C-alpha positions as CSV (number, residue, x, y, z in Angstrom):
1,X,111.7,83.0,85.1
2,X,111.5,84.8,81.3
3,X,112.7,88.7,81.4
4,X,109.3,89.6,79.2
5,X,106.2,89.7,80.9
6,X,103.9,91.1,78.7
7,X,102.2,93.1,81.3
8,X,103.3,96.8,80.2
9,X,102.3,96.1,76.5
10,X,99.5,98.5,76.9
11,X,101.5,101.2,78.2
12,X,101.3,100.3,81.9
13,X,103.8,99.5,84.6
14,X,104.1,98.2,88.3
15,X,105.3,100.4,91.1
16,X,106.6,99.1,94.4
17,X,103.4,98.1,96.3
18,X,102.0,96.5,93.2
19,X,100.0,99.8,91.8
20,X,99.3,99.6,88.3
21,X,100.2,103.2,86.7
22,X,100.6,104.6,82.9
23,X,104.2,104.8,81.9
24,X,103.8,108.2,81.1
25,X,103.2,108.9,85.2
26,X,105.6,112.0,86.2
27,X,107.2,109.4,88.8
28,X,107.8,106.8,86.0
29,X,109.6,109.8,84.2
30,X,111.5,110.9,86.9
31,X,113.1,107.5,88.4
32,X,113.2,106.5,84.2
33,X,115.5,109.5,83.8
34,X,117.5,108.4,86.9
35,X,118.0,105.0,85.5
36,X,119.4,106.5,82.4
37,X,121.9,108.8,84.2
38,X,123.0,105.3,85.8
39,X,123.1,103.9,82.2
40,X,125.0,106.8,81.2
41,X,127.6,106.9,84.1
42,X,128.4,103.1,83.1
43,X,129.1,104.1,79.4
44,X,131.4,107.0,80.9
45,X,133.2,104.2,83.1
46,X,133.8,102.3,80.0
47,X,136.0,105.0,78.7
48,X,137.9,105.7,81.8
49,X,141.7,105.0,82.7
50,X,141.4,106.6,85.9
51,X,140.3,103.7,88.5
52,X,139.7,106.5,91.2
53,X,137.2,108.3,88.9
54,X,135.6,104.8,88.1
55,X,135.2,103.5,91.4
56,X,133.4,107.0,92.4
57,X,131.1,106.6,89.8
58,X,130.3,103.1,90.5
59,X,129.4,104.0,94.1
60,X,127.2,107.1,92.3
61,X,125.5,104.1,90.4
62,X,124.8,102.5,93.5
63,X,123.1,105.7,95.0
64,X,121.2,106.6,91.7
65,X,119.9,103.0,92.2
66,X,119.2,103.8,95.7
67,X,117.1,107.1,94.6
68,X,115.3,106.0,92.0
69,X,114.2,102.8,94.0
70,X,112.7,105.6,96.8
71,X,111.4,107.6,94.0
72,X,109.7,104.5,92.2
73,X,108.1,103.9,95.5
74,X,104.7,105.8,96.2
75,X,104.5,104.6,99.7
76,X,107.0,107.5,100.6
77,X,108.8,105.8,102.8
78,X,105.9,104.1,104.8
79,X,107.8,100.9,104.8
80,X,111.3,100.1,106.5
81,X,114.1,100.5,103.9
82,X,116.9,98.0,103.9
83,X,120.4,99.8,104.4
84,X,121.4,99.8,101.2
85,X,118.5,102.3,100.0
86,X,119.3,104.8,102.9
87,X,119.8,108.0,101.5
88,X,121.3,110.4,104.4
89,X,122.8,113.9,103.6
90,X,126.3,112.6,104.0
91,X,126.1,111.5,100.7
92,X,125.8,115.2,98.9
93,X,128.6,115.9,101.5
94,X,130.8,113.3,99.9
95,X,129.8,114.6,96.5
96,X,131.2,118.1,97.6
97,X,134.5,116.6,98.8
98,X,135.1,115.0,95.6
99,X,134.2,118.2,94.0
100,X,136.7,120.3,95.9
101,X,139.2,117.7,95.7
102,X,139.0,117.7,91.6
103,X,138.7,121.4,91.8
104,X,142.3,121.7,93.5
105,X,144.1,120.4,90.7
106,X,142.3,122.4,87.8
107,X,142.9,125.7,86.5
108,X,140.9,128.2,87.5
109,X,137.8,128.4,85.3
110,X,137.3,132.3,83.7
111,X,134.7,131.6,81.2
112,X,131.8,129.2,79.5
113,X,133.3,126.0,77.7
114,X,132.2,124.0,75.1
115,X,131.8,120.5,76.0
116,X,134.0,117.9,74.5
117,X,137.6,116.8,74.9
118,X,138.8,113.3,74.9
119,X,136.4,110.7,75.2
120,X,136.1,110.4,78.8
121,X,135.8,114.0,79.6
122,X,132.8,114.5,76.3
123,X,131.0,111.4,77.9
124,X,131.1,113.2,81.4
125,X,129.9,116.3,80.1
126,X,127.2,114.4,78.8
127,X,126.0,112.7,81.9
128,X,126.1,116.1,83.5
129,X,123.3,116.9,81.0
130,X,121.5,113.8,81.4
131,X,121.9,114.5,84.8
132,X,120.4,118.0,84.9
133,X,117.3,116.2,82.9
134,X,117.0,113.9,85.9
135,X,116.9,116.9,88.2
136,X,114.3,118.1,86.3
137,X,112.1,115.9,86.2
138,X,112.5,115.2,90.1
139,X,111.3,118.8,90.6
140,X,108.2,118.6,88.4
141,X,107.4,115.2,90.9
142,X,108.2,117.6,93.6
143,X,105.3,120.1,92.2
144,X,103.0,117.5,92.8
145,X,104.2,115.0,95.3
146,X,106.4,115.3,98.0
147,X,110.3,114.3,97.6
148,X,112.8,114.4,99.7
149,X,114.8,117.2,99.9
150,X,118.6,115.2,99.9
151,X,117.2,113.8,96.4
152,X,117.2,117.4,95.0
153,X,120.3,118.4,96.8
154,X,122.2,115.2,95.2
155,X,121.2,115.4,91.9
156,X,121.8,119.5,91.6
157,X,125.3,118.5,93.4
158,X,126.0,115.3,90.8
159,X,125.8,117.5,88.0
160,X,128.4,119.9,89.5
161,X,130.7,116.8,89.8
162,X,130.3,115.9,86.4
163,X,131.3,119.2,85.3
164,X,134.4,119.2,87.8
165,X,135.2,115.4,86.2
166,X,134.9,116.3,82.7
167,X,137.3,119.0,83.0
168,X,139.7,117.1,85.3
169,X,139.7,114.3,82.6
170,X,140.5,116.6,79.7
171,X,143.0,118.2,81.8
172,X,144.8,114.8,82.4
173,X,144.5,113.7,79.3
174,X,145.7,117.3,77.8
175,X,143.2,118.5,75.9
176,X,142.6,122.1,76.5
177,X,139.0,123.7,77.1
178,X,137.9,125.8,74.4
179,X,136.1,128.6,75.5
180,X,132.6,129.9,74.4
């Protein structure tokens, strides 16, 4: 089987269920931004020395794959989903626990900070901005079509987690935060 099919050469793609749509469709934009976020997290993992954070990012990438697959499907759950695509509210709660755990080891934040720091911290800050873009694309889709609220909550919480993880990576690497 070849990786190229030539079926997208004229600016169309297939959605789950076989429907052909323009690649500029908001749904395609939304799941494409989620895919971009996952790739950004993969790049971030390459710079991490912290195995615990790397493992957390792998789980988040798995979650994003499930989220993106559901966003890509215009049938909106009319078909039964495999277990690995389930997206319960517990995924949001898990992000909140990770935020609380990381924040417990950080000094309080008293001002806005400039993104950067060590390589892992800078990549986590960048991943947060990509997450916000994915969230904006999903919000735009939700203005036109039903989107599960847990998806929006997950991306919103994930951007918070990525910010805290960036601070944690920089703190552990001895990089001081630069206030704005």
